[in-house]
Backbone as a chain_set.jsonl record, in Angstrom:
{"seq": "MTVRSFALAVALALAACGGEQPPTPEETVVEYTVVRGDTLFLVARAHGVTVEQLRAWNGLDGDLIEVGQVLRIHPGEAPAPEPKAARRRPSRPVEGGTPDGVDLPLPPEKPCLDPPTLAGAGDEAMAASQGLSEEQVRAAMNGFVHHTLACLRDVEDHPTRALDLEIRVACTGRVADVRVLDAGDWAPDVARCVGDVLRHAPFPAHDLPDGDTFRYPLRFTPG", "coords": {"N": [[37.475, 162.806, 164.961], [34.825, 160.589, 165.585], [33.732, 159.781, 168.811], [32.761, 156.821, 170.164], [30.291, 155.355, 172.297], [30.025, 152.918, 174.859], [28.232, 150.866, 177.126], [28.503, 149.089, 180.19], [27.554, 146.637, 182.587], [28.837, 144.937, 185.206], [28.263, 142.021, 186.878], [28.806, 140.665, 190.056], [27.711, 138.627, 191.485], [27.456, 135.585, 193.354], [26.078, 132.425, 192.946], [24.336, 130.295, 195.183], [23.688, 126.963, 196.209], [21.798, 124.368, 197.754], [20.672, 121.726, 199.885], [19.513, 118.517, 200.981], [19.821, 116.169, 199.407], [21.785, 116.079, 196.627], [20.657, 117.098, 193.47], [20.349, 115.32, 190.303], [22.222, 115.989, 187.275], [20.431, 116.118, 185.103], [18.12, 117.004, 186.38], [18.708, 119.526, 187.12], [19.154, 121.276, 185.085], [19.23, 124.49, 183.875], [17.947, 127.386, 182.249], [19.4, 130.24, 181.125], [18.98, 133.654, 180.282], [20.831, 135.817, 178.371], [21.836, 139.045, 179.344], [22.343, 142.603, 178.903], [25.781, 143.493, 179.19], [26.672, 141.075, 180.157], [29.183, 138.502, 180.246], [30.781, 135.41, 179.211], [32.476, 134.59, 181.265], [31.463, 135.94, 183.538], [28.851, 134.969, 183.69], [29.394, 132.232, 184.092], [30.774, 132.356, 186.551], [28.748, 133.361, 188.234], [27.016, 131.241, 188.349], [28.491, 129.201, 189.401], [30.0, 127.517, 187.74], [32.266, 126.542, 185.09], [33.881, 128.402, 182.425], [34.616, 126.779, 180.295], [32.803, 124.664, 180.612], [30.347, 125.961, 180.064], [30.746, 126.596, 177.391], [30.889, 123.97, 176.285], [28.286, 122.916, 176.932], [26.681, 124.53, 175.417], [27.545, 124.497, 172.826], [29.473, 126.388, 171.969], [32.151, 128.057, 170.331], [33.861, 130.165, 170.91], [34.133, 133.133, 172.975], [32.121, 134.911, 172.612], [28.944, 136.14, 173.301], [25.436, 137.006, 172.98], [22.949, 139.58, 173.702], [19.892, 138.43, 174.856], [20.368, 135.843, 174.099], [19.915, 132.42, 174.918], [21.292, 130.439, 177.402], [22.157, 127.172, 178.299], [22.552, 125.64, 181.417], [24.189, 123.466, 183.681], [24.1, 123.067, 186.795], [24.457, 120.854, 188.485], [26.675, 119.546, 187.52], [28.821, 121.052, 188.242], [32.224, 121.917, 189.045], [34.087, 120.6, 191.889], [34.472, 122.62, 194.856], [37.394, 124.574, 195.422], [39.814, 123.558, 197.764], [40.073, 125.26, 200.898], [42.604, 125.552, 201.992], [44.239, 125.697, 199.834], [43.83, 128.038, 198.647], [44.96, 131.317, 197.79], [45.208, 134.341, 199.452], [44.252, 137.181, 197.814], [46.207, 140.011, 196.826], [46.064, 143.575, 197.318], [45.336, 145.966, 194.702], [48.167, 147.241, 192.907], [49.652, 150.44, 192.799], [49.759, 152.157, 189.788], [50.1, 149.94, 188.04], [49.463, 146.477, 187.06], [47.511, 144.197, 189.068], [49.066, 142.219, 191.693], [49.996, 138.918, 190.793], [48.573, 138.889, 188.435], [49.286, 138.246, 185.31], [49.575, 139.619, 182.408], [50.254, 139.588, 179.109], [51.318, 141.948, 176.632], [49.385, 142.288, 173.675], [50.313, 140.939, 170.441], [51.469, 143.138, 167.88], [49.65, 143.978, 165.021], [49.739, 144.083, 161.396], [48.849, 147.241, 160.092], [45.7, 147.961, 158.532], [44.873, 148.668, 155.127], [43.04, 151.448, 153.961], [39.763, 151.299, 152.324], [39.803, 151.641, 148.76], [39.03, 154.551, 147.067], [37.547, 156.325, 144.281], [39.515, 158.872, 142.986], [41.62, 161.125, 144.867], [43.683, 162.209, 147.666], [41.866, 164.032, 150.013], [39.509, 162.603, 149.572], [40.311, 159.926, 149.546], [41.222, 159.556, 152.156], [38.819, 159.71, 153.503], [37.754, 157.254, 153.306], [38.563, 155.627, 155.363], [37.688, 153.459, 158.05], [38.027, 152.428, 160.636], [37.524, 150.667, 163.759], [34.661, 148.521, 164.02], [31.546, 148.762, 165.81], [30.709, 146.236, 166.664], [33.158, 144.821, 166.662], [34.538, 146.17, 168.703], [32.869, 145.733, 170.904], [32.964, 142.885, 171.064], [35.691, 142.449, 171.554], [36.066, 143.813, 174.078], [34.171, 142.484, 175.693], [35.292, 139.984, 175.795], [37.529, 140.394, 177.283], [37.245, 142.102, 179.533], [36.773, 140.932, 181.992], [39.204, 140.572, 183.24], [39.712, 142.938, 184.626], [38.474, 142.61, 187.017], [40.273, 141.763, 188.908], [41.337, 144.074, 189.935], [39.685, 144.885, 191.907], [39.965, 143.141, 193.96], [39.974, 142.408, 197.371], [39.033, 144.948, 197.91], [37.114, 146.782, 200.002], [35.032, 148.74, 200.009], [33.122, 148.822, 197.427], [32.952, 150.58, 194.351], [30.088, 152.441, 193.211], [29.278, 154.117, 191.154], [29.704, 154.688, 187.626], [32.831, 154.105, 186.042], [34.149, 156.23, 183.844], [35.672, 155.776, 180.872], [38.038, 156.568, 178.298], [39.181, 155.091, 175.47], [41.835, 154.507, 173.281], [42.637, 152.826, 170.406], [45.324, 151.677, 168.57], [46.094, 151.356, 165.006], [47.318, 148.955, 164.791], [45.969, 147.212, 166.432], [46.62, 147.205, 169.066], [46.135, 148.599, 172.304], [46.524, 152.036, 172.629], [46.183, 154.131, 174.385], [44.643, 154.872, 177.51], [42.298, 156.743, 179.073], [41.003, 158.282, 182.007], [37.966, 159.688, 182.123], [35.948, 160.346, 183.939], [36.101, 159.609, 187.194], [34.175, 158.999, 189.05], [33.102, 157.406, 192.009], [35.265, 155.865, 192.345], [38.249, 154.573, 193.766], [41.432, 156.233, 193.408], [43.695, 154.56, 192.935], [42.579, 152.163, 192.204], [41.18, 152.848, 189.883], [43.343, 153.565, 188.243], [44.561, 151.092, 188.096], [42.62, 149.594, 186.648], [42.775, 150.928, 184.211], [45.45, 150.262, 183.514], [45.24, 147.455, 183.219], [43.437, 147.272, 181.069], [45.064, 148.167, 179.01], [46.241, 145.97, 178.011], [44.433, 144.68, 176.452], [43.435, 142.846, 173.545], [42.777, 143.861, 170.235], [41.219, 143.865, 166.923], [43.183, 144.566, 163.98], [42.982, 147.752, 162.286], [42.108, 150.511, 160.051], [42.679, 153.169, 160.606], [45.147, 155.466, 160.782], [45.831, 157.147, 162.956], [44.706, 155.949, 165.078], [41.775, 154.603, 166.682], [39.077, 155.754, 168.621], [37.052, 155.23, 171.515], [34.405, 155.587, 173.918], [33.946, 154.187, 177.176], [31.974, 153.37, 179.659], [32.385, 151.853, 182.767], [31.01, 149.668, 185.096], [30.89, 148.107, 188.232], [28.837, 145.841, 189.848], [28.35, 144.679, 192.808], [27.075, 141.585, 194.113]], "CA": [[37.034, 161.444, 164.985], [33.697, 160.351, 166.451], [33.951, 158.914, 169.984], [31.579, 156.022, 170.404], [30.054, 155.059, 173.748], [29.515, 151.606, 175.182], [27.963, 150.718, 178.558], [28.68, 147.682, 180.69], [27.298, 146.396, 183.991], [29.463, 143.684, 185.539], [27.7, 141.481, 188.053], [29.768, 139.844, 190.798], [26.954, 137.764, 192.395], [27.771, 134.174, 193.365], [24.873, 131.664, 193.274], [24.509, 129.255, 196.172], [22.655, 125.959, 196.138], [21.887, 123.473, 198.882], [19.687, 120.627, 199.918], [20.05, 117.287, 201.58], [20.208, 115.248, 198.35], [22.128, 116.832, 195.422], [19.926, 116.578, 192.346], [21.121, 114.896, 189.188], [22.368, 117.073, 186.276], [19.22, 116.302, 184.271], [17.114, 117.706, 187.113], [19.178, 120.872, 187.469], [19.432, 122.063, 183.904], [18.502, 125.758, 183.906], [18.162, 128.218, 181.08], [19.74, 131.641, 181.493], [18.907, 134.527, 179.166], [21.89, 136.808, 178.442], [21.429, 140.46, 179.423], [23.421, 143.538, 178.562], [26.899, 143.486, 180.144], [27.117, 139.693, 180.48], [30.235, 137.762, 179.522], [30.799, 134.004, 179.634], [33.149, 134.537, 182.533], [30.552, 136.373, 184.624], [27.731, 133.969, 183.798], [29.93, 131.047, 184.695], [31.03, 132.636, 187.974], [27.501, 133.567, 188.942], [26.329, 129.939, 188.478], [29.398, 128.241, 190.004], [30.499, 126.578, 186.787], [33.424, 127.046, 184.364], [33.636, 128.863, 181.049], [34.713, 125.628, 179.398], [31.56, 123.926, 180.69], [29.362, 126.708, 179.34], [30.955, 126.401, 175.945], [30.487, 122.59, 175.926], [26.846, 122.721, 177.044], [25.905, 125.365, 174.442], [28.126, 124.396, 171.498], [30.172, 127.626, 171.651], [33.566, 127.925, 169.97], [34.566, 131.257, 171.462], [33.596, 133.802, 174.172], [31.098, 135.905, 172.263], [27.507, 135.898, 173.516], [24.574, 138.15, 172.593], [21.822, 139.877, 174.523], [18.739, 137.608, 174.472], [20.726, 134.452, 173.837], [19.618, 131.486, 176.02], [22.384, 129.493, 177.733], [21.793, 126.049, 179.158], [23.532, 125.482, 182.521], [23.996, 122.223, 184.455], [24.757, 123.268, 188.063], [24.858, 119.6, 189.102], [27.972, 119.14, 186.984], [29.83, 122.041, 188.599], [33.399, 121.329, 189.688], [34.132, 120.678, 193.353], [35.113, 123.83, 195.281], [38.788, 124.483, 195.739], [40.04, 123.495, 199.208], [40.459, 126.568, 201.43], [43.999, 125.625, 202.255], [44.98, 125.936, 198.609], [43.526, 129.372, 198.196], [45.827, 132.36, 198.2], [44.528, 135.608, 199.638], [44.775, 138.073, 196.807], [46.699, 141.289, 197.333], [45.412, 144.791, 196.822], [45.956, 146.414, 193.438], [49.322, 148.052, 193.054], [49.496, 151.738, 192.137], [50.516, 152.277, 188.555], [50.408, 148.65, 187.392], [48.462, 145.439, 187.188], [47.588, 143.584, 190.454], [49.964, 141.082, 191.908], [49.407, 137.646, 190.373], [47.917, 138.989, 187.144], [50.377, 138.324, 184.28], [48.937, 139.881, 181.152], [51.243, 140.048, 178.087], [50.774, 142.839, 175.592], [49.087, 141.5, 172.468], [51.209, 141.264, 169.299], [51.016, 144.217, 166.963], [49.305, 143.443, 163.718], [49.923, 145.094, 160.321], [47.701, 148.14, 159.905], [44.957, 147.701, 157.331], [44.778, 149.742, 154.114], [41.59, 151.823, 153.801], [39.218, 150.972, 151.023], [40.178, 152.561, 147.699], [37.964, 155.357, 146.462], [37.946, 157.052, 143.121], [40.061, 160.202, 143.329], [42.823, 161.064, 145.733], [43.74, 163.242, 148.691], [40.863, 163.979, 151.084], [38.503, 161.546, 149.316], [40.85, 158.642, 149.952], [41.193, 159.5, 153.645], [37.462, 159.57, 154.002], [37.369, 155.854, 153.227], [38.987, 154.884, 156.536], [36.492, 153.128, 158.874], [38.401, 152.096, 162.032], [36.867, 149.485, 164.321], [33.207, 148.526, 164.07], [31.0, 148.63, 167.201], [30.698, 144.845, 166.973], [34.522, 144.469, 166.999], [34.879, 146.761, 169.989], [32.057, 144.982, 171.912], [33.488, 141.552, 171.214], [37.008, 142.504, 172.213], [35.9, 144.167, 175.46], [33.446, 141.441, 176.455], [36.173, 138.828, 175.994], [38.743, 140.764, 178.107], [37.004, 142.994, 180.636], [36.752, 140.228, 183.302], [40.494, 140.726, 183.881], [39.715, 144.076, 185.522], [37.952, 142.23, 188.35], [41.426, 141.63, 189.835], [41.629, 145.375, 190.505], [38.779, 145.054, 193.047], [40.204, 142.147, 194.998], [40.253, 142.954, 198.706], [38.475, 146.274, 198.08], [35.913, 146.642, 200.86], [33.915, 149.634, 199.598], [33.07, 148.752, 195.974], [32.367, 151.763, 193.748], [28.763, 152.303, 192.715], [29.122, 154.901, 189.956], [30.457, 154.185, 186.516], [34.134, 154.66, 185.699], [34.016, 156.603, 182.44], [36.952, 155.68, 180.256], [38.191, 156.818, 176.837], [40.222, 154.114, 175.049], [42.277, 154.656, 171.906], [43.275, 151.612, 169.835], [46.131, 151.937, 167.367], [45.702, 150.583, 163.847], [47.885, 147.663, 164.98], [45.095, 146.43, 167.338], [47.093, 147.339, 170.487], [45.641, 149.818, 172.988], [47.542, 153.091, 172.664], [45.994, 155.083, 175.476], [43.425, 154.755, 178.299], [42.122, 157.975, 179.847], [39.839, 158.325, 182.854], [37.206, 160.952, 181.974], [35.245, 160.628, 185.156], [36.423, 158.514, 188.12], [33.058, 158.701, 189.916], [33.534, 157.164, 193.379], [36.37, 154.846, 192.287], [39.515, 154.983, 194.374], [42.381, 156.535, 192.327], [44.618, 153.458, 192.601], [41.788, 151.147, 191.499], [40.923, 153.363, 188.544], [44.569, 153.411, 187.486], [44.759, 149.636, 187.868], [41.758, 149.183, 185.533], [43.372, 151.439, 182.978], [46.617, 149.496, 183.15], [44.833, 146.15, 182.762], [42.845, 147.386, 179.734], [46.112, 148.38, 178.036], [46.679, 144.67, 177.478], [43.34, 144.097, 175.669], [43.693, 142.673, 172.136], [41.737, 144.303, 169.269], [41.601, 143.627, 165.568], [43.82, 145.687, 163.302], [42.061, 148.581, 161.521], [42.763, 151.337, 158.985], [42.829, 154.575, 160.999], [46.535, 155.587, 161.164], [45.965, 157.848, 164.205], [44.023, 155.249, 166.137], [40.313, 154.729, 166.794], [38.774, 156.09, 170.019], [35.665, 155.029, 171.937], [34.177, 155.732, 175.348], [33.508, 152.934, 177.827], [31.609, 153.439, 181.075], [32.517, 150.534, 183.415], [30.375, 149.66, 186.423], [30.866, 146.836, 188.893], [27.699, 145.746, 190.723], [28.485, 143.503, 193.741], [25.808, 140.901, 194.409]], "C": [[35.873, 161.27, 165.991], [34.033, 159.419, 167.583], [32.708, 158.141, 170.257], [31.488, 155.668, 171.884], [29.468, 153.68, 173.907], [29.334, 151.514, 176.653], [28.087, 149.267, 178.944], [28.331, 147.656, 182.164], [27.878, 145.013, 184.268], [28.942, 143.191, 186.859], [28.684, 140.555, 188.743], [29.023, 138.911, 191.778], [27.353, 136.322, 192.261], [26.516, 133.422, 193.743], [25.22, 130.553, 194.274], [23.395, 128.276, 196.067], [22.874, 124.964, 197.292], [20.834, 122.432, 198.812], [20.327, 119.365, 200.434], [20.548, 116.311, 200.513], [20.502, 116.049, 197.102], [21.379, 116.25, 194.26], [20.876, 116.184, 191.203], [21.246, 116.024, 188.19], [21.149, 117.242, 185.451], [18.166, 117.083, 185.0], [17.484, 119.181, 187.342], [19.512, 121.731, 186.285], [18.568, 123.325, 183.984], [18.855, 126.523, 182.629], [18.317, 129.667, 181.533], [19.708, 132.506, 180.245], [19.962, 135.652, 179.338], [21.317, 138.212, 178.444], [22.623, 141.345, 179.114], [24.506, 143.566, 179.632], [27.405, 142.09, 180.514], [28.326, 139.251, 179.64], [30.178, 136.321, 179.949], [31.425, 133.833, 180.986], [32.22, 134.861, 183.715], [29.38, 135.435, 184.809], [28.18, 132.688, 184.494], [30.151, 131.227, 186.194], [29.743, 132.723, 188.784], [26.79, 132.237, 189.217], [27.255, 128.853, 189.005], [29.878, 127.171, 189.045], [31.71, 127.232, 186.064], [33.022, 127.509, 182.993], [33.66, 127.735, 180.066], [33.415, 124.809, 179.449], [30.442, 124.644, 179.929], [29.539, 126.565, 177.827], [30.511, 125.021, 175.474], [28.987, 122.393, 175.893], [26.092, 123.43, 175.93], [26.519, 125.376, 173.055], [28.808, 125.685, 171.047], [31.633, 127.359, 171.369], [34.42, 129.001, 170.667], [33.882, 131.837, 172.682], [32.45, 134.743, 173.875], [29.683, 135.397, 172.546], [26.719, 137.143, 173.235], [23.415, 138.336, 173.532], [20.613, 139.087, 173.979], [19.068, 136.179, 174.216], [20.446, 133.602, 175.086], [20.742, 130.491, 176.23], [21.851, 128.407, 178.658], [22.921, 125.777, 180.147], [23.152, 124.255, 183.324], [24.694, 122.402, 185.81], [25.202, 121.961, 188.731], [26.168, 119.041, 188.654], [29.129, 120.135, 187.339], [31.043, 121.397, 189.256], [33.398, 121.509, 191.182], [34.869, 121.963, 193.749], [36.552, 123.572, 195.624], [38.975, 124.432, 197.245], [40.564, 124.852, 199.705], [41.944, 126.652, 201.626], [44.806, 125.984, 201.044], [44.744, 127.3, 198.096], [44.513, 130.397, 198.667], [45.036, 133.664, 198.329], [45.08, 136.63, 198.673], [45.257, 139.398, 197.457], [45.925, 142.423, 196.767], [46.078, 145.211, 195.514], [47.144, 147.303, 193.713], [49.13, 149.364, 192.298], [50.383, 151.792, 190.86], [50.881, 151.009, 187.879], [49.318, 147.659, 187.6], [48.591, 144.798, 188.56], [48.592, 142.46, 190.51], [49.24, 139.766, 191.478], [48.675, 137.693, 189.087], [49.025, 139.246, 186.085], [49.711, 138.418, 182.943], [49.983, 140.378, 180.086], [50.551, 141.032, 177.162], [50.492, 142.012, 174.363], [50.061, 141.881, 171.324], [50.624, 142.358, 168.441], [50.824, 143.599, 165.609], [49.604, 144.467, 162.632], [48.667, 145.904, 160.195], [47.003, 147.818, 158.557], [44.951, 148.921, 156.431], [43.311, 150.108, 153.998], [41.07, 151.433, 152.422], [39.586, 152.028, 149.995], [38.933, 153.275, 147.159], [38.462, 155.984, 145.191], [38.431, 158.429, 143.534], [41.255, 160.02, 144.248], [42.666, 162.064, 146.82], [42.671, 162.988, 149.724], [39.842, 162.889, 150.873], [39.024, 160.211, 149.766], [40.905, 158.469, 151.421], [39.826, 159.238, 154.191], [36.984, 158.12, 154.018], [37.686, 155.076, 154.496], [37.795, 154.703, 157.515], [36.857, 152.88, 160.338], [37.691, 150.806, 162.476], [35.372, 149.636, 164.255], [32.744, 148.412, 165.563], [31.003, 147.16, 167.567], [32.127, 144.379, 167.355], [34.914, 144.948, 168.372], [34.17, 145.971, 171.1], [32.615, 143.606, 172.141], [34.816, 141.52, 171.93], [36.881, 142.811, 173.71], [35.218, 143.102, 176.273], [34.315, 140.266, 176.708], [37.32, 139.147, 176.951], [38.397, 141.451, 179.435], [36.995, 142.272, 181.969], [38.115, 140.331, 184.01], [40.547, 141.91, 184.809], [39.137, 143.781, 186.88], [39.046, 142.131, 189.367], [41.709, 142.963, 190.504], [40.761, 145.65, 191.776], [38.97, 143.972, 194.113], [40.595, 142.849, 196.307], [39.816, 144.432, 198.867], [37.2, 146.174, 198.847], [34.741, 147.466, 200.349], [33.952, 149.67, 198.068], [32.434, 150.081, 195.447], [30.975, 151.469, 193.205], [28.479, 153.046, 191.42], [30.049, 154.373, 188.853], [31.814, 154.901, 186.411], [34.147, 154.942, 184.213], [35.417, 156.678, 181.818], [36.915, 156.072, 178.79], [39.389, 155.981, 176.403], [40.534, 154.348, 173.594], [43.075, 153.436, 171.489], [44.036, 151.962, 168.585], [45.715, 151.023, 166.249], [46.328, 149.166, 163.92], [47.072, 146.74, 165.847], [45.558, 146.482, 168.777], [46.561, 148.66, 171.039], [46.784, 150.854, 173.137], [47.406, 153.983, 173.864], [44.673, 154.763, 176.161], [43.346, 155.958, 179.188], [40.888, 157.822, 180.73], [39.197, 159.679, 182.717], [36.481, 161.336, 183.223], [35.449, 159.408, 186.076], [35.253, 158.143, 189.024], [33.517, 158.548, 191.344], [34.574, 156.053, 193.45], [37.576, 155.431, 192.969], [40.571, 155.209, 193.287], [43.276, 155.374, 191.958], [43.883, 152.357, 191.867], [41.499, 151.588, 190.071], [42.158, 153.238, 187.689], [44.864, 151.98, 187.157], [43.892, 149.158, 186.691], [42.311, 149.701, 184.244], [44.578, 150.639, 182.532], [46.262, 148.127, 182.647], [44.292, 146.238, 181.332], [43.852, 147.704, 178.651], [46.562, 147.095, 177.331], [45.566, 144.029, 176.625], [43.689, 143.976, 174.2], [42.502, 143.124, 171.273], [42.166, 143.891, 167.844], [42.345, 144.801, 165.005], [42.733, 146.466, 162.524], [42.806, 149.579, 160.623], [42.851, 152.798, 159.342], [44.257, 154.772, 161.521], [46.727, 156.255, 162.516], [45.249, 157.177, 165.335], [42.531, 155.509, 166.122], [39.966, 154.836, 168.307], [37.314, 155.832, 170.3], [35.594, 155.21, 173.422], [33.576, 154.459, 175.958], [33.216, 153.164, 179.294], [31.63, 152.062, 181.691], [31.933, 150.606, 184.787], [30.434, 148.256, 186.975], [29.679, 146.874, 189.874], [27.811, 144.519, 191.614], [27.12, 142.939, 194.014], [25.55, 140.855, 195.922]], "O": [[35.951, 161.758, 167.118], [34.579, 158.343, 167.338], [31.672, 158.735, 170.558], [32.481, 155.683, 172.612], [28.536, 153.302, 173.197], [30.171, 152.017, 177.403], [27.823, 148.355, 178.162], [28.749, 148.534, 182.919], [27.471, 144.03, 183.649], [29.14, 143.851, 187.879], [29.333, 139.742, 188.084], [29.598, 138.457, 192.768], [27.574, 135.858, 191.142], [25.918, 133.735, 194.772], [26.291, 129.953, 194.195], [22.249, 128.673, 195.855], [24.002, 124.755, 197.739], [20.17, 122.268, 197.788], [21.54, 119.176, 200.333], [21.593, 115.687, 200.696], [19.588, 116.654, 196.543], [21.429, 115.039, 194.046], [22.02, 116.632, 191.134], [20.443, 116.956, 188.24], [20.807, 118.37, 185.097], [17.371, 117.772, 184.36], [16.629, 119.981, 187.722], [20.092, 122.806, 186.442], [17.349, 123.25, 184.139], [19.911, 126.326, 182.027], [17.466, 130.221, 182.23], [20.331, 132.157, 179.243], [19.963, 136.348, 180.353], [20.43, 138.536, 177.655], [23.764, 140.886, 179.072], [24.212, 143.651, 180.825], [28.465, 141.959, 181.126], [28.445, 139.602, 178.466], [29.571, 136.022, 180.977], [30.963, 133.018, 181.785], [32.197, 134.165, 184.73], [28.966, 135.143, 185.931], [27.483, 132.133, 185.344], [29.772, 130.377, 187.0], [29.671, 132.208, 189.9], [26.052, 132.114, 190.194], [26.857, 127.69, 189.058], [30.141, 126.042, 189.458], [32.111, 128.344, 186.405], [31.997, 127.101, 182.447], [32.867, 127.692, 179.125], [32.974, 124.309, 178.415], [29.669, 123.997, 179.223], [28.562, 126.429, 177.09], [29.862, 124.88, 174.437], [28.454, 121.788, 174.962], [25.006, 123.004, 175.535], [26.098, 126.147, 172.192], [28.733, 126.044, 169.872], [32.282, 126.562, 172.047], [35.585, 128.754, 170.976], [33.133, 131.136, 173.363], [31.865, 135.317, 174.794], [29.293, 134.333, 172.068], [27.276, 138.241, 173.249], [22.929, 137.364, 174.11], [20.359, 139.088, 172.775], [18.163, 135.35, 174.117], [20.724, 134.043, 176.201], [21.101, 129.767, 175.302], [21.189, 128.683, 179.658], [24.09, 125.695, 179.77], [21.98, 124.017, 183.617], [25.815, 121.916, 185.959], [26.197, 121.944, 189.456], [26.733, 118.164, 189.308], [30.234, 120.049, 186.803], [30.888, 120.405, 189.969], [32.792, 122.445, 191.702], [35.801, 122.365, 193.053], [36.904, 122.479, 196.069], [38.338, 125.211, 197.954], [41.374, 125.504, 199.045], [42.519, 127.726, 201.447], [45.913, 126.508, 201.159], [45.422, 127.71, 197.153], [44.893, 130.378, 199.838], [44.29, 134.04, 197.425], [46.276, 136.92, 198.71], [44.755, 139.815, 198.501], [45.182, 142.24, 195.803], [47.228, 144.862, 195.248], [47.124, 148.06, 194.684], [48.493, 149.374, 191.244], [51.58, 151.505, 190.893], [51.897, 150.97, 187.184], [48.325, 147.965, 188.26], [49.665, 144.844, 189.161], [48.92, 141.836, 189.5], [48.061, 139.556, 191.763], [48.178, 136.661, 188.636], [49.598, 140.333, 186.01], [49.312, 137.398, 182.382], [50.508, 141.485, 180.205], [49.343, 140.952, 176.94], [51.272, 141.12, 174.029], [50.556, 143.007, 171.267], [49.406, 142.474, 168.306], [51.649, 142.837, 165.104], [49.712, 145.652, 162.949], [47.56, 145.366, 160.188], [47.658, 147.452, 157.581], [45.016, 150.058, 156.899], [42.441, 149.239, 153.941], [41.841, 151.261, 151.478], [39.671, 153.208, 150.336], [37.924, 152.646, 146.843], [39.668, 156.166, 145.02], [37.797, 159.081, 144.363], [41.814, 158.931, 144.385], [41.628, 162.72, 146.913], [42.56, 161.884, 150.257], [39.347, 162.301, 151.835], [38.265, 159.417, 150.322], [40.669, 157.372, 151.926], [39.682, 158.608, 155.238], [35.973, 157.785, 154.636], [37.151, 153.987, 154.701], [37.024, 155.628, 157.77], [36.021, 153.12, 161.209], [37.315, 149.973, 161.651], [34.848, 150.739, 164.412], [33.516, 148.004, 166.431], [31.286, 146.846, 168.724], [32.271, 143.605, 168.301], [35.553, 144.218, 169.129], [34.783, 145.593, 172.098], [32.739, 143.177, 173.288], [35.049, 140.68, 172.799], [37.516, 142.146, 174.528], [35.615, 142.827, 177.406], [34.141, 139.582, 177.717], [38.017, 138.231, 177.387], [39.189, 141.385, 180.376], [37.188, 142.913, 183.002], [38.187, 140.196, 185.232], [41.367, 141.907, 185.727], [39.275, 144.582, 187.804], [38.822, 142.376, 190.552], [42.293, 142.968, 191.588], [41.075, 146.524, 192.584], [38.2, 143.908, 195.071], [41.43, 143.753, 196.328], [40.185, 145.084, 199.843], [36.263, 145.527, 198.381], [33.613, 146.981, 200.261], [34.708, 150.441, 197.477], [31.498, 150.609, 196.047], [30.711, 150.345, 192.778], [27.573, 152.681, 190.671], [31.044, 153.702, 189.126], [31.933, 156.102, 186.651], [34.154, 154.016, 183.402], [36.232, 157.524, 182.186], [35.891, 155.928, 178.122], [40.49, 156.154, 176.924], [39.633, 154.387, 172.757], [44.057, 153.062, 172.132], [43.46, 152.489, 167.633], [45.053, 150.014, 166.491], [45.905, 148.275, 163.183], [47.439, 145.575, 165.999], [44.94, 145.856, 169.638], [46.538, 149.683, 170.355], [47.844, 150.567, 173.694], [48.396, 154.545, 174.331], [43.693, 154.422, 175.498], [44.249, 156.183, 179.993], [39.859, 157.309, 180.291], [39.762, 160.695, 183.121], [36.393, 162.519, 183.553], [35.009, 158.305, 185.752], [35.295, 157.113, 189.696], [34.225, 159.408, 191.869], [34.738, 155.394, 194.476], [37.903, 156.606, 192.799], [40.609, 154.446, 192.322], [43.596, 155.204, 190.782], [44.459, 151.684, 191.011], [41.57, 150.777, 189.147], [42.061, 152.848, 186.526], [45.359, 151.671, 186.073], [44.366, 148.407, 185.838], [42.319, 148.974, 183.251], [44.74, 150.356, 181.345], [46.911, 147.644, 181.72], [44.623, 145.411, 180.483], [43.545, 147.534, 177.471], [47.154, 147.111, 176.252], [45.758, 142.922, 176.123], [44.208, 144.938, 173.635], [41.355, 142.792, 171.571], [43.338, 143.605, 167.604], [42.177, 145.925, 165.479], [41.701, 145.904, 162.157], [44.023, 149.478, 160.468], [43.082, 153.619, 158.454], [44.564, 154.29, 162.611], [47.714, 155.957, 163.188], [45.166, 157.726, 166.433], [42.079, 156.529, 165.602], [40.502, 154.099, 169.136], [36.44, 156.144, 169.491], [36.585, 155.018, 174.127], [32.796, 153.756, 175.315], [34.142, 153.153, 180.106], [30.953, 151.165, 181.188], [32.288, 151.482, 185.576], [30.074, 147.303, 186.284], [29.536, 147.828, 190.639], [27.406, 143.428, 191.214], [26.135, 143.668, 194.135], [24.532, 140.317, 196.359]]}, "num_chains": 1, "name": "protein.A"}
């Protein structure tokens, strides 16, 4: 089975704004052009707004965005910051599991799809199986990968090299296996935490009975 490769750069920069007189929302509308590795969650976090606001401002129904897409952002309508007294200091990732406070249920298993029917039988019929498309993989990962940010909470020395992962998705749409091919400079417990979180990612059902495998280099770039 061909192993596909996808790259992601996750930005953790937080935008700050100031001034004596806060401008009105009409004066602060900005246009942001989506770049490779962006998700709605990361764009919202970087601009101090919510994902729900981004959807409303841009007429989006889901979380899928594309490279080159222009998003309108109204920083003047950002929600008030959470009071410090209400914030809970996050714990470090736990070894061999998801971080404390991250409750991720496993997605429901879907019925496996039947491969397209070809004339003939035997090997010819097996050749019709397609697995997941690159678009399906990209959409699923972009909509879920922000959950792995919890693995870096309270981590002082953020890794700079990519964490090279190999992910196998069963035909039911549930992740069957996550392997670390190259940990780079990631701490072992953080790398394991990322793998455990990604096991909860939901994918569409497909027609490869032994699962579909793709490679996924993951890089966090602190701002």
